[in-house]
C-alpha positions as CSV (number, residue, x, y, z in Angstrom):
1,M,0.0,0.0,0.0
2,R,1.2,3.5,-0.7
3,R,0.8,6.4,1.7
4,A,-0.5,9.8,0.4
5,L,1.2,12.7,2.2
6,V,-0.3,16.1,2.8
7,I,0.6,18.7,0.2
8,G,2.3,21.9,1.5
9,L,2.6,20.7,5.1
10,S,5.8,21.2,7.2
11,L,7.0,17.7,8.3
12,T,9.7,16.3,10.5
13,A,12.9,16.0,8.5
14,L,14.3,12.7,7.4
15,P,17.0,11.1,9.5
16,P,20.6,11.2,8.1
17,L,21.5,8.2,6.0
18,S,24.8,6.7,4.9
19,A,26.3,7.9,2.0
20,A,4.8,14.4,-26.2
21,C,0.8,14.6,-27.6
22,T,-0.2,11.7,-29.8
23,R,-1.6,8.8,-27.8
24,Q,-5.1,7.4,-28.1
25,E,-7.4,6.9,-25.2
26,S,-6.6,3.6,-23.5
27,P,-8.8,1.3,-21.3
28,S,-9.0,2.4,-17.7
29,A,-6.2,1.4,-15.4
30,P,-6.8,-1.1,-12.7
31,A,-8.8,0.4,-9.9
32,P,-6.9,1.8,-6.8
33,T,-7.3,-0.4,-3.8
34,S,-6.6,1.6,-0.7
35,V,-6.2,5.0,0.9
36,I,-4.0,5.8,3.9
37,A,-4.8,9.0,5.8
38,S,-2.1,11.6,5.5
39,S,-2.4,12.7,9.1
40,A,-1.2,9.3,10.2
41,A,2.0,9.6,8.2
42,V,3.0,12.8,9.9
43,K,3.2,11.2,13.3
44,E,5.4,8.4,12.1
45,L,8.3,10.5,10.8
46,G,10.0,10.9,14.2
47,A,11.0,14.1,15.9
48,P,14.4,15.5,14.9
49,A,14.8,19.2,15.3
50,S,14.7,20.0,11.6
51,T,11.7,19.9,9.2
52,V,10.9,19.8,5.5
53,K,7.8,21.0,3.6
54,L,6.5,18.9,0.8
55,V,4.5,20.5,-1.9
56,G,2.9,17.9,-4.1
57,R,1.9,14.3,-4.0
58,F,4.5,12.3,-2.0
59,D,4.6,8.6,-1.0
60,T,5.9,8.2,2.6
61,T,5.6,4.5,2.9
62,D,9.2,4.6,3.9
63,P,9.6,7.9,5.8
64,A,13.4,7.8,5.2
65,A,12.9,7.6,1.5
66,I,10.1,9.8,0.2
67,R,9.1,9.2,-3.4
68,F,7.5,11.5,-5.9
69,A,6.8,11.6,-9.6
70,W,4.5,14.4,-10.7
71,S,6.1,17.4,-12.3
72,G,6.3,20.5,-10.0
73,S,6.6,18.4,-6.9
74,M,8.8,20.4,-4.4
75,V,10.7,19.7,-1.3
76,V,11.5,22.8,0.8
77,G,13.8,23.2,3.8
78,R,15.3,26.0,5.9
79,F,18.8,26.0,7.4
80,K,21.2,28.3,9.1
81,G,24.7,28.0,7.5
82,T,26.8,28.6,4.4
83,G,25.6,25.7,2.1
84,V,23.5,22.7,1.7
85,S,23.5,19.3,-0.1
86,A,20.7,16.9,-0.8
87,R,20.5,13.1,-1.2
88,L,18.4,12.0,-4.1
89,K,17.9,8.8,-6.1
90,D,16.5,8.2,-9.6
91,E,17.1,4.7,-10.9
92,G,16.3,5.7,-14.5
93,G,18.5,8.8,-14.4
94,K,16.2,10.8,-16.7
95,N,14.7,13.3,-14.2
96,H,15.8,16.8,-13.8
97,V,15.2,19.2,-11.0
98,E,15.4,22.9,-10.4
99,V,17.2,24.1,-7.3
100,L,16.1,27.3,-5.6
101,V,17.8,29.1,-2.7
102,D,16.0,32.0,-1.0
103,G,13.4,31.8,-3.8
104,E,15.8,32.2,-6.7
105,P,17.0,29.5,-9.1
106,V,20.7,28.6,-8.5
107,K,20.9,25.3,-10.4
108,A,18.4,25.6,-13.3
109,D,18.9,22.1,-14.6
110,L,20.3,19.4,-12.3
111,R,20.0,15.9,-13.7
112,I,19.6,13.1,-11.1
113,D,22.4,10.6,-11.9
114,P,21.5,7.0,-11.1
115,K,25.2,6.4,-10.1
116,K,25.2,9.3,-7.6
117,E,23.3,10.1,-4.4
118,S,24.6,13.3,-2.9
119,Y,24.3,16.7,-4.7
120,T,25.7,20.0,-3.6
121,L,22.9,22.5,-4.0
122,A,24.6,25.7,-2.7
123,E,27.8,26.7,-1.0
124,G,29.7,29.8,-0.1
125,L,26.5,31.5,1.2
126,P,26.5,34.1,3.9
127,D,26.2,32.4,7.3
128,A,22.6,33.2,7.8
129,V,19.1,31.6,7.5
130,H,18.3,30.4,4.0
131,E,15.5,28.5,2.3
132,V,16.3,25.7,-0.1
133,A,13.9,24.0,-2.5
134,I,14.2,21.1,-4.9
135,Y,11.6,21.4,-7.7
136,K,10.9,18.6,-10.2
137,R,11.2,20.0,-13.7
138,T,10.3,16.8,-15.6
139,E,7.1,14.9,-15.9
140,A,5.8,11.7,-14.4
141,K,6.5,9.5,-17.4
142,L,10.2,9.8,-16.7
143,G,9.8,7.9,-13.4
144,E,10.0,8.5,-9.7
145,V,12.6,10.4,-7.6
146,T,13.4,9.5,-4.0
147,F,14.3,12.2,-1.5
148,L,16.6,11.0,1.2
149,G,17.3,14.2,3.1
150,F,19.1,17.6,3.2
151,D,22.6,17.9,4.6
152,P,23.4,21.5,5.6
153,Q,26.7,23.2,6.2
154,G,25.1,24.4,9.4
155,T,21.8,23.5,11.1
156,M,18.4,22.6,9.7
157,L,15.5,24.8,10.9
158,P,11.7,24.4,10.9
159,A,10.5,24.7,7.3
160,P,8.3,27.6,6.2
161,P,4.5,27.2,6.7
162,A,2.2,26.1,3.9
163,A,0.8,28.9,1.8
164,E,-2.8,30.0,2.3
165,R,-3.5,30.1,-1.4
166,R,-3.4,26.7,-3.2
167,M,-4.1,25.7,-6.8
168,E,-4.1,22.5,-8.7
169,L,-3.6,21.9,-12.4
170,I,-4.8,18.8,-14.4
171,G,-3.5,18.5,-18.0
172,D,-1.2,16.9,-20.6
173,S,2.0,17.9,-22.2
174,I,1.0,21.5,-22.3
175,T,0.6,21.7,-18.6
176,A,3.7,19.6,-18.0
177,G,5.8,22.0,-20.0
178,F,6.8,19.6,-22.8
179,G,9.7,21.0,-24.7
180,N,9.0,24.6,-23.6
181,E,12.8,25.3,-23.4
182,G,13.7,23.5,-26.5
183,P,15.4,25.1,-29.5
184,G,12.4,25.0,-31.9
185,A,9.4,23.3,-33.2
186,V,11.1,20.3,-34.9
187,C,13.1,19.0,-31.9
188,T,12.0,15.7,-30.3
189,F,11.4,15.2,-26.6
190,N,14.5,15.8,-24.4
191,P,14.1,15.9,-20.6
192,A,16.6,18.8,-20.4
193,D,14.2,20.9,-22.6
194,Q,11.2,20.4,-20.3
195,N,10.7,22.7,-17.4
196,Q,7.5,22.8,-15.5
197,Y,8.9,25.6,-13.4
198,T,8.6,27.8,-16.5
199,A,5.2,26.4,-17.6
200,Y,2.1,28.5,-17.3
201,G,0.8,26.8,-14.1
202,A,4.0,27.5,-12.1
203,I,4.3,31.0,-13.5
204,A,0.7,31.8,-12.5
205,A,1.2,30.3,-9.0
206,R,4.2,32.4,-8.4
207,E,2.4,35.6,-9.5
208,L,-0.6,34.7,-7.3
209,K,1.7,33.7,-4.3
210,A,0.1,30.3,-4.3
211,E,1.4,26.8,-3.9
212,H,0.5,24.6,-6.8
213,V,0.3,21.0,-7.7
214,T,0.5,19.7,-11.3
215,I,-1.1,16.4,-12.4
216,A,-0.1,16.2,-16.0
217,W,1.3,13.6,-18.4
218,S,2.2,14.1,-22.1
219,G,0.0,12.4,-24.6
220,K,-2.8,11.6,-22.2
221,T,-6.4,11.9,-23.1
222,I,-9.2,13.1,-20.8
223,G,-10.1,9.5,-19.9
224,E,-6.5,8.6,-19.1
225,M,-6.0,11.7,-16.9
226,T,-9.2,10.8,-15.0
227,D,-7.6,7.5,-14.1
228,Y,-4.2,9.0,-13.2
229,Y,-5.9,11.8,-11.2
230,E,-6.6,9.4,-8.4
231,R,-2.9,8.5,-7.8
232,T,-0.1,9.7,-5.6
233,L,2.5,7.9,-7.8
234,P,0.9,7.7,-11.2
235,E,2.5,4.4,-12.4
236,R,1.3,2.5,-9.4
237,P,-2.5,1.7,-9.4
238,D,-2.4,1.0,-5.7
239,S,-0.9,4.4,-4.9
240,V,-4.1,6.2,-4.1
241,W,-4.3,9.9,-3.3
242,D,-6.3,11.1,-0.3
243,F,-8.2,14.1,-1.5
244,K,-9.1,15.1,2.0
245,A,-5.4,15.7,2.7
246,W,-5.2,19.1,0.9
247,T,-7.8,21.4,-0.6
248,P,-7.1,24.0,-3.3
249,Q,-9.2,27.0,-3.8
250,L,-8.5,27.0,-7.6
251,V,-8.4,24.1,-10.0
252,V,-7.4,24.4,-13.6
253,M,-8.5,21.8,-16.2
254,N,-6.5,21.9,-19.4
255,V,-7.4,18.5,-21.0
256,G,-8.7,17.3,-24.3
257,T,-6.1,18.3,-26.9
258,N,-5.0,14.7,-27.3
259,N,-8.5,13.5,-27.8
260,F,-8.3,15.2,-31.3
261,A,-4.8,13.8,-32.0
262,T,-5.7,11.3,-34.7
263,Y,-9.5,11.2,-35.0
264,D,-12.7,13.0,-34.1
265,P,-13.7,11.8,-30.7
266,G,-17.4,12.6,-31.3
267,E,-19.4,15.2,-29.4
268,T,-21.4,12.9,-27.2
269,R,-18.4,10.9,-26.0
270,Y,-16.3,14.1,-25.5
271,V,-19.0,15.7,-23.4
272,R,-19.4,12.6,-21.3
273,I,-15.7,12.1,-20.5
274,Y,-15.1,15.8,-20.0
275,T,-18.0,16.3,-17.6
276,N,-17.0,13.0,-15.8
277,L,-13.6,14.5,-14.9
278,F,-15.2,17.8,-14.0
279,D,-17.6,16.0,-11.6
280,R,-14.7,14.0,-10.1
281,I,-12.9,17.2,-9.3
282,R,-16.0,18.8,-7.9
283,K,-16.6,15.8,-5.7
284,A,-13.0,16.1,-4.4
285,Y,-13.2,19.9,-3.9
286,P,-16.8,21.1,-3.4
287,K,-15.8,24.8,-2.9
288,A,-13.0,25.2,-5.4
289,L,-13.3,27.5,-8.4
290,I,-12.7,25.2,-11.5
291,V,-11.3,26.9,-14.6
292,C,-11.9,25.0,-17.8
293,L,-9.2,25.9,-20.4
294,L,-9.3,25.2,-24.1
295,G,-6.1,25.6,-26.3
296,P,-3.6,26.8,-27.3
297,M,-2.4,24.0,-29.6
298,L,-5.6,23.1,-31.4
299,S,-5.9,24.6,-34.8
300,N,-8.0,24.6,-38.0
301,A,-4.8,24.9,-40.1
302,Y,-3.3,21.6,-39.0
303,P,-4.0,18.8,-39.6
304,V,-5.3,20.0,-42.9
305,G,-9.1,19.5,-43.3
306,K,-9.7,18.3,-39.7
307,Q,-11.0,21.6,-38.3
308,N,-10.0,20.5,-34.9
309,L,-10.3,23.9,-33.3
310,T,-13.9,24.3,-34.6
311,L,-14.8,20.9,-33.3
312,A,-13.2,21.4,-29.9
313,R,-15.0,24.7,-29.5
314,R,-18.4,23.1,-30.3
315,Y,-17.7,20.1,-28.0
316,M,-16.5,22.3,-25.2
317,G,-19.6,24.5,-25.6
318,S,-21.8,21.5,-25.2
319,A,-19.8,20.3,-22.1
320,I,-20.0,23.7,-20.5
321,A,-23.8,23.8,-21.2
322,K,-24.2,20.5,-19.5
323,I,-22.2,21.7,-16.5
324,K,-24.3,24.8,-16.3
325,A,-27.5,22.8,-16.6
326,S,-26.5,20.8,-13.5
327,G,-26.7,24.0,-11.5
328,E,-23.0,24.6,-11.3
329,T,-21.9,28.2,-11.0
330,N,-18.4,28.1,-9.4
331,F,-16.5,27.6,-12.6
332,E,-15.1,29.6,-15.5
333,Y,-14.6,28.7,-19.2
334,V,-11.6,30.3,-20.9
335,E,-10.5,29.8,-24.5
336,L,-6.8,30.5,-24.8
337,P,-5.7,32.2,-28.0
338,E,-4.1,29.9,-30.5
339,Q,-0.3,30.0,-30.2
340,K,1.6,32.2,-32.7
341,A,4.7,31.4,-34.7
342,S,6.0,34.8,-33.8
343,D,6.0,33.8,-30.1
344,G,8.2,30.8,-30.9
345,Y,7.6,27.1,-30.4
346,G,8.8,24.5,-28.0
347,C,9.7,21.0,-29.2
348,G,7.0,19.3,-31.2
349,F,5.2,22.6,-31.9
350,H,4.4,22.9,-28.2
351,P,4.0,26.3,-26.5
352,S,7.2,28.3,-25.9
353,T,8.1,29.9,-22.6
354,K,6.7,33.1,-24.1
355,T,3.3,31.5,-24.9
356,H,3.3,29.9,-21.4
357,K,3.6,33.4,-19.9
358,L,0.7,34.6,-22.0
359,M,-1.3,31.6,-20.8
360,A,-0.4,32.3,-17.2
361,D,-1.6,35.8,-17.5
362,R,-5.1,34.5,-18.4
363,V,-5.2,32.2,-15.4
364,V,-4.0,35.0,-13.1
365,A,-6.7,37.4,-14.4
366,V,-9.4,34.8,-13.7
367,A,-8.1,34.1,-10.2
368,K,-7.9,37.8,-9.4
369,E,-11.4,38.5,-10.7
370,R,-13.2,35.5,-9.2
371,L,-11.2,34.9,-6.0
372,G,-9.8,38.3,-5.2
373,W,-6.2,37.0,-5.3
């Protein structure tokens, strides 16, 4: 069984240890089998003086080796001293993380080497109190990372408290930041070119001073993301997330692009699966504002003759009408502008970092208008 850990909670620190968008919708994954309450996990981590804050979905089955996979997952600590290292494992060696010290990136692209465990995150700092964060740039399909602990050149301190504002994003390659830092449209997937930290959800969260959680996987359809949405570790069907552990005030749905990847999904079916995911989110978070996004990759120009953007607009219109007819009012529908060549492209014609910033601006505007953020 897999333990779901509270997002954004300050937790007792770990004890020191020795040294892409093309897939079709697939059948549902095996049903999850169990949920373990997050509050129980907190008490089992022991009581050393230092603490960490975990922002994201983390598995604490082994409290000395905390596992995570979703992009944007973040481990935060505070220390007094001149530097800090971290112990991390990634058996596949494909994941990359962003390292932040005092809120600023200091190692923009650190690859987790399967042959290495300890990583120097910062050194030569003023002997003072600092905040350090490890942020997962890469998406869940590249596998899990295990956090084993921070090792300061000084003393660990209690981690900062959880933010009052919280937002969650559900999506596919767009939300995961597929190729957003790549050299151009024709490059293929490279983990080093993907950075969820510079994707629209993370940008919007920073502007809104909110903690954010990203549940996104390249190539996945609405139905597939509905299955994965239940999980703490997405490749493990028995790793079940406890939705009572953490409650966002804002949820962003940006799904459906892959449903048009190779064929017309059909209006009736599209509406059914879209509203099914919406209803699942609403059940999890009865009071959250849900923002339904469309775009920005769908186009009538490509594939030629498919008219995917026109179809998507019509299908989304029907889905929104059904949601309204149910009596739902705490949601917003936003059609993002189609991306422009003049703003550049990421790999595989995905949004560039400039386009991600424009997308973030729309999300920020809605949050400010509807939530007063």
